[in-house]
Residue, then its C-alpha position, 0 to 999 in steps of 0.5 A: m458398451a465402451n467406457p465413456t471418455p473420462r471427464r478432464p478434472k478441473s485445475t485450481d492452479g492459476p494459469a491452468a484454470e485460465p480457460q474457465s475465466t471470464v474475459t473481464a477476469k482475464a483483463l483485470s488479471l492483466l492490469g493486476a500484473f502491474g505494481t509499484e515495482h513493476s510499472r513497465l512490463s513487456l508482453s511476456d512479463m504481463a502474460r507470466r505475471s497474470g498467468l495468461p497465455v501470451a496470445t490471450a495477453h496480446r489480444l487483451a493488451a491491444e483492447l486495453v490500449a485502445w480503451g486507454a487502460l494501457e499505453r505503449a512505451g516502446a516495446a513495453y506497456v505502462v498503465g494508461h491515463r484513463i486508469w489514473r483518472l479513474g483512480l482519482l475518483a476513489p473515495a479514499r483518495q478524495n476524502i482522506a488524502e485531499l483533506a489531509a494534504p494541508y496538514m501534511q504540508d504543515v508537518l513537512f514545514v516543521t520537520q523537513n521530513v518526507v510525510n506519508l499517509f497510509i491506509i490499511d488495504g487487506g494485510e498491508v498498508l497502502l501509501l495513499e499520499r506523500i508530500s516531500g520538499t527540496r530539503a526533505g531527501l528522496p522519498f523511500r516509496r512511491v504513492g500506491a506502494r504497499m508495505p507489510l504491516h510488521a515492517s512499517a511504522a504505519g503497519k505497527v500503528f494499525m496493528a495497535y489500533g486497528p480491528e481485531d483481525v488486523r491485531a491478530l496478524p502478528t501470529r502469522r509468518l513474518e517475512p524479513q524485508t531487511e536483516h533488521t525486520i522483526t520476524d519473531p511473533a512474540v517480539l512483534k507482539t511486545e512491540i505492538e503493546r509498546v506502540r499502543a502504550q506510547g501512542f506512536a510507532t517507529t521503525s529502524e531500517e526494518a522496511g529498507l536499509d538507511n530508512y527510519a520512520v515514525a507514525v501516529p494513528v488518525l483516530t475517529t471519535n469512536g476510536t477507529c484508526t482511519a489512517a496512519l500519518g508519519v514521516v520517514a528519514q534517511g541517514e538517522p532516525p527522526s527526533v521523536g521528541t520533535v516529530v511526534p507532537v507535530l504528527r499528533i496535532a496534524a492527525r487530530s486535525i485530519a480526524r476533525r476534518l474527516a468527521s465534519s466532511s459530509d462525504y466521509 
């Protein structure tokens, strides 16, 4: 009897495994191709970044455009307004960012620096809200941007005050963002101990050249670090003696508002 046709082994390497994905997974992977550094993509770019065949990406993109999840921008695609409206309903955006906004305005008024509010998102920090003024200079990151923990002041705050799994991150590989980024786990561990001792974190051109930041934790009554509030400046570091007290007052006020909010 002839040997049966051998079964084709399943691949676990991204695009090769694509035929076994659901339609929903394919559509989500297509949307996931977009990011703060890739806000406008051609069809071929979407296909490449999502690991989908161009034909599949073309069909799904048309359906997503019809629904409002994507929009055409010439020969490229951008995220649609319907996705943006859904994003506004996210609890983190509603609860923390909206409650924090008035206090972030106070920080901007006093320091004249761009004010950022970060939350932890997996192994990175996510820029949830940003407030800037005409005299505060150009923002360094856009809302929705993610930054590595070890290279950002907010990330250092979470490593100092966050849960145990976040605190363990300094033992992992630390990718350089600039020549000033801390990439030695032992050096970073010492830095995090310093942050925990002094109650605030700083960066000096570690996430980007000509970029200086200071951040403090937003702590709940049980000591949980819910968010990190900070300022960023260009040209020279913000004055720690002036900025940190203002950030601490604002962070405590945000924490009180969160504690009294029935939605939190």
